[in-house]
C-alpha positions, 0 to 999 in steps of 0.5 A, spaced: 599 603 258 597 598 263 602 596 268 602 589 271 606 587 277 610 581 278 613 578 285 620 575 284 624 572 289 632 574 290 637 573 296 637 579 301 644 580 299 642 582 291 636 585 294 640 590 297 645 591 291 639 592 287 636 597 291 643 600 292 644 600 283 637 603 283 639 609 287 645 610 283 642 611 277 636 615 280 631 610 278 626 606 281 626 599 282 621 598 276 624 603 271 631 599 273 628 592 272 625 595 265 632 598 263 636 591 264 630 587 261 631 591 255 638 591 255 638 583 256 633 583 250 638 586 245 644 582 247 640 575 246 637 578 239 645 580 238 647 573 240 642 570 235 644 574 230 651 572 230 649 566 231 646 566 224 651 570 222 656 564 223 651 559 220 650 563 213 658 564 213 659 556 214 655 554 209 657 560 204 664 557 205 662 550 204 659 552 198 665 556 195 662 563 197 669 566 199 670 574 197 664 579 195 666 577 188 663 571 189 656 574 192 656 579 187 656 574 181 650 569 185 646 575 187 646 578 179 646 572 176 641 571 171 637 565 170 
């Protein structure tokens, strides 16, 4: 896999904390960043999923779909 170097600027305090965290986790800085980035992406996707779930739930309530029976009735309704 081809790698692309990136540069970021952080305060000296954060840099020290980052180095210490990498050391504690027995990872190099790149691997720690990749792990942190992956976790951030997962959390962002989960947040988006919850947002869509709330939207769907609110829309269902507005249309009178409250119970699983209501959902089944709509799913299996023959047009």
